[in-house]
C-alpha positions in Angstrom: 6.9 63.7 37.2 9.2 62.1 39.8 12.6 62.7 41.2 13.2 65.8 43.3 10.2 68.0 44.0 10.6 71.7 44.8 8.2 74.5 45.6 8.2 77.7 43.6 10.4 79.2 46.3 13.0 76.4 45.9 12.1 74.5 49.1 12.8 70.8 48.5 10.2 68.2 49.5 10.7 64.5 50.3 9.2 61.7 52.3 11.6 60.9 55.2 9.9 58.0 57.0 7.2 55.4 56.2 5.6 52.9 58.5 2.7 50.7 57.6 0.8 47.4 58.3 -0.6 45.1 55.7 -2.0 41.5 55.3 0.8 39.0 56.1 0.0 36.9 53.0 1.6 39.7 50.9 5.0 39.5 52.5 6.6 37.8 49.5 5.0 40.2 47.1 6.4 43.1 49.1 9.9 41.7 48.7 9.3 41.3 45.0 8.0 44.9 44.6 10.8 46.6 46.5 13.4 44.2 45.0 15.0 43.3 48.3 15.0 40.3 50.6 15.1 40.5 54.4 18.2 39.6 56.4 16.5 37.6 59.2 17.1 38.9 62.7 17.1 36.8 65.8 14.5 38.9 67.6 11.1 40.5 67.2 10.1 44.0 66.4 7.2 46.3 67.5 5.4 43.4 69.2 5.9 40.9 66.4 7.8 37.7 67.1 10.0 37.7 63.9 11.7 40.4 62.0 14.1 41.1 59.1 16.3 44.0 57.9 15.7 45.7 54.5 18.0 48.2 52.8 20.2 48.4 55.9 17.9 50.3 58.2 14.5 49.2 57.2 12.5 46.6 59.2 9.8 44.1 58.3 8.1 42.1 61.1 5.5 39.3 61.3 4.2 36.7 63.7 2.8 33.2 63.0 -0.3 34.0 65.0 -1.1 37.4 63.4 -2.8 38.1 60.1 -0.9 41.3 59.5 2.8 42.2 59.0 4.6 45.5 59.6 7.0 47.6 57.5 9.2 50.4 58.9 11.2 52.4 56.4 13.3 55.1 58.1 15.0 57.9 56.1 18.1 55.9 55.0 16.1 52.8 53.9 13.4 54.8 52.2 15.8 57.0 50.3 17.9 53.9 49.2 14.7 52.2 47.9 13.2 55.2 46.2 16.5 56.5 44.8 15.2 60.0 45.5 12.1 59.6 43.3 8.9 60.7 45.0 6.8 58.6 42.6 8.4 55.4 44.0 7.1 56.3 47.4 3.6 56.9 46.1 3.6 53.7 44.1 4.5 51.8 47.3 1.8 53.5 49.3 -0.8 52.8 46.5 0.2 49.1 46.6 -0.2 49.1 50.4 -3.7 50.5 50.1 -4.6 48.1 47.2 -4.0 45.0 49.4 -5.9 46.4 52.4 -3.0 47.9 54.3 -2.7 51.3 56.1 -0.1 53.8 57.1 0.9 54.1 60.7 3.4 56.9 60.1 4.6 59.2 57.3 7.1 62.0 57.6 7.3 64.9 55.1 10.5 66.9 55.0 10.7 70.5 53.7 14.3 71.6 53.2 15.5 75.2 52.9 19.0 75.1 51.5 18.9 78.8 50.3 18.8 80.7 53.6 15.1 81.6 53.7 14.8 80.6 57.4 17.3 80.5 60.2 16.9 78.6 63.5 17.2 81.9 65.4 14.2 83.2 63.6 12.2 80.1 64.3 13.1 80.0 68.0 12.4 83.7 68.5 9.0 83.4 66.8 8.0 80.4 68.9 9.0 82.0 72.2 7.2 85.3 71.2 3.9 83.3 70.5 4.1 84.3 66.8 2.5 81.0 65.7 -1.0 79.7 65.2 -1.7 76.0 65.8 -4.1 73.6 67.5 -1.0 72.3 69.2 -0.3 74.0 72.5 3.0 72.5 73.5 6.5 73.2 72.2 10.1 72.4 73.1 13.4 74.1 72.2 16.5 72.1 72.9 20.1 71.6 71.9 21.3 68.3 70.6 24.8 66.8 70.6 26.9 63.7 71.0 30.0 62.6 72.9 33.0 61.5 70.8 35.7 60.2 73.1 36.2 63.0 75.5 34.9 65.6 73.2 31.3 67.0 73.0 30.1 67.7 69.5 27.0 69.9 69.3 24.5 69.1 66.6 22.4 72.2 66.7 19.1 73.5 68.1 15.7 71.8 67.5 12.2 73.3 67.9 9.4 70.8 68.3 5.7 71.8 68.2 3.1 69.3 69.4 2.9 66.8 72.2 4.4 63.3 72.1 1.0 61.7 72.2 -0.4 63.7 69.3 -0.9 62.3 65.8 0.8 65.3 64.3 4.1 66.9 65.3 6.4 69.4 63.7 10.2 69.3 64.2 12.4 72.1 62.9 16.2 71.8 63.1 19.5 72.6 61.5 20.0 69.6 59.3 23.5 70.8 58.1 24.8 70.9 61.7 23.1 67.6 62.5 24.9 66.0 59.5 28.2 67.7 60.4 28.2 69.7 57.1 30.3 72.9 57.3 29.5 76.2 55.4 26.1 75.2 54.2 22.6 76.4 55.1 20.1 73.6 55.6 17.0 74.2 57.8 14.6 71.4 57.8 10.8 71.4 58.7 9.8 67.9 59.4 6.0 67.2 59.6 5.4 63.8 61.3 1.9 62.3 60.9 0.7 59.1 62.5 -2.3 56.8 62.1 -5.5 58.6 61.0 -3.7 61.8 60.3 -1.1 60.0 58.1 -3.8 58.3 56.1 -5.8 61.4 55.7 -2.9 63.5 54.6 -1.6 60.9 52.1 -5.1 60.6 50.6 -5.0 64.3 49.8 -1.4 64.3 48.5 -2.1 61.2 46.3 -4.8 63.2 44.5 -2.6 66.3 44.3 0.3 64.3 42.9 -1.8 63.1 39.9 -2.1 66.8 39.0 1.6 67.4 38.8 4.6 68.3 41.0 3.5 71.9 41.5 0.1 70.9 42.8 1.7 68.3 45.1 4.2 70.8 46.4 1.5 73.5 47.1 -0.7 70.9 48.9 2.2 69.6 51.0 3.1 73.1 52.1 -0.6 73.8 52.7 -0.7 70.8 55.1 2.3 72.2 56.9 0.6 75.6 57.2 -2.6 73.8 58.3 -0.8 72.4 61.3 1.3 75.5 62.2 1.3 79.0 60.7 3.8 81.6 61.8 2.0 84.9 62.2 2.8 88.2 63.9 0.9 88.0 67.2 1.0 91.8 67.5 -0.6 92.5 64.1 -4.2 91.8 65.2 -6.1 90.4 68.1 -7.9 88.1 65.7 -5.6 85.2 64.8 -7.2 84.8 61.4 -6.3 88.3 60.4 -2.7 88.3 61.6 -0.1 88.8 59.0 2.5 86.1 58.1 6.0 86.7 59.4 8.2 87.8 56.5 10.5 84.7 56.7 7.5 82.4 56.8 5.9 84.2 53.8 9.1 83.7 51.9 9.1 80.0 52.8 5.4 79.1 52.0 4.8 81.6 49.2 1.4 81.1 47.5 0.5 77.9 49.4 -2.9 78.1 51.0 -3.6 76.5 54.4 -5.1 73.0 54.2 -6.8 71.1 57.0 -5.5 67.7 57.7 -8.6 65.5 57.7 -8.0 62.4 59.8 -9.1 59.3 57.9 -10.5 56.9 60.4 -10.0 53.3 59.3 -13.0 51.0 59.9 -12.0 48.4 62.4 -13.0 44.9 61.2 -14.8 42.5 63.5 -12.4 39.8 62.4 -9.5 41.8 63.9 -11.4 42.1 67.2 -11.6 38.3 67.2 -8.0 38.0 66.3 -7.1 40.3 69.2 -9.2 38.2 71.7 -7.6 35.0 70.4 -4.1 36.4 70.9 -4.5 38.3 74.2 -7.6 36.9 76.0 -8.1 33.3 74.9 -5.5 31.7 77.3 -7.2 33.3 80.3 -10.6 32.4 79.0 -9.5 28.8 78.8 -8.4 29.0 82.5 -11.8 30.3 83.5 -13.6 27.6 81.5 -11.6 24.9 83.3 -12.3 26.5 86.7 -16.0 27.2 86.3 -16.9 24.2 84.2 -20.7 24.1 83.5 -21.0 27.6 84.9 -18.7 29.1 82.3 -21.5 30.2 79.8 -23.2 32.1 82.7 -19.9 33.8 83.4 -19.5 34.8 79.8 -23.1 36.1 79.7 -22.4 38.2 82.8 -19.1 39.6 81.4 -20.6 40.6 78.1 -23.6 42.3 80.0 -21.2 44.3 82.1 -19.0 45.0 79.1 -21.9 46.6 77.2 -22.6 48.9 80.2 -19.1 50.3 79.5 -19.6 50.9 75.8 -18.4 54.2 74.4 -19.0 55.7 71.0 -16.1 53.8 69.6 -17.8 50.4 70.3 -21.1 51.6 69.0 -19.4 52.8 65.8 -17.5 49.5 65.5 -20.8 47.5 65.5 -22.7 49.9 63.2 -19.8 50.1 60.6 -19.5 46.4 60.4 -23.2 45.8 60.1 -23.2 48.3 57.3 -20.3 46.6 55.5 -22.1 43.2 55.8 -25.2 44.6 54.2 -23.2 46.2 51.4 -21.5 42.8 50.6 -24.8 40.9 50.5 
């Protein structure tokens, strides 16, 4: 396995963005694993106080007062590191999981270089409501750039999903974006964040162990699971609507797969770390001001705080009690 992965219709698959957090004590091991050392930058990144550059476009970030570090690998950095080998991406992800890290974003790109799908077909289908998805919002827009006094258009983009969602689909003319003439290149880019990213990768890791074909079918299945292009006039029942011809040519035999969001258990230690970083200075001010009355204030604040508990707080307590019992 490894290197370029294609579906049975010739659609090419690759990972186009990876972002994750992991325990800061493994920073040096990260550099050893990816065989690159950071060029230190004089500023922070994503809320961390220190950062460095990897592979030209990648970023690693950390802070002396935080127990986790962050890695961002945009397309150029990820492709430079992996050398186009999908297995290298999976090996990095497996290592991240093995040290207690988690993904915060993963992008999966599906490239049609053979002319199966045009942007005109996608735009028409979206505006005609010929698509089925839990997402309700979409945008169609033109992109471009200014070069001197000239405007260079970069093609049309269709985006499905809201900006606040953990899952978005972006479809665009990659050839035009790259300024490549006389070449067809339509890209479907599935962007997954947080729980959706970890859930999808869990499924794809299992599929990849069964071979490239199973991995490709599963990846396209996840794409269909988020958005399926079907003829809205073929049936009033969305489950019985027929696939649009161009979409059927693109996905072929891949079956829809639901993206199961994998919720990471929040650790009580991380809650304490957050209080230490964000709240402790103000707590110290209150202690100095209230003196011997400070414990009573804390008791009152925790009492009022419990009144505002939601299910997330109850689950946090229950999950960590269960973990403590398992480790006894």
